N, C-alpha and C positions, 0 to 999 in steps of 0.2 A: 423531212422534204416528203412531200406526199408521193404516192403510187399512182399514177394514171393507167387505165386500161383501153386498149385500142383494138380494133379489128380491121381487116383489110378488106376492101369493098371489092377487090379483084379476086382473091384465092380465099377469102375467109378465114386468114391466120389471125389468131387472136394472141395478143402478147401484153406485157405490163412494162412501162417505164418510170423510174424513178426521176422526178422533175422538180425544179424549184418553181414557184409560183410565178416568178417573172420570166421563166422560160417560154419560148414558142411551142405550141402544140407541133407535135410531130406530123409529117405529111406524107411519108413514104415508107413503105412496108419493107422489114428487114429481110424477108423471104423472095420477095417477087419484085420489089421496086414499085408496088401498085399504090393507088391512094388510100389513105386509112383515116378512120374517123374515130373521135373518142367516144366510148360507151359510157353513158351515165347510169346509175344505180343507187337505190336507197341506202343510205347509211344508218346503221343502226346507233343509237346515242343513248348511253347512260348514264343517267344522275345518281351521283352518290353524294351522301351527306344529309343534314337534316334542311329542311325546307322543301324538298323534292317529291314529298309523298301526299298522296290524297288526305291521308289522316293528320298530316301536319298543320294544314291549313283549314280543315273542315271546323265548324262551330262545335264547340263542347255542348253536348247534350244537358239540358236543364231538368232538374228534378220535378215531376208534378206533383209533390206531396204537399 
């Protein structure tokens, strides 16, 4: 299950919550019960295996002899 980050708009308390994709987003801060918003951030992706590197699909150099 994914971990989501939230921040309270009233007290700036940041926290994480492990939720299923089908769960509704949280709406209340656990500290002050104020409104919260979900924080979106870039996710690092690492591709492993053949076919994911620049050199795997680059055309092979031809000899000019």
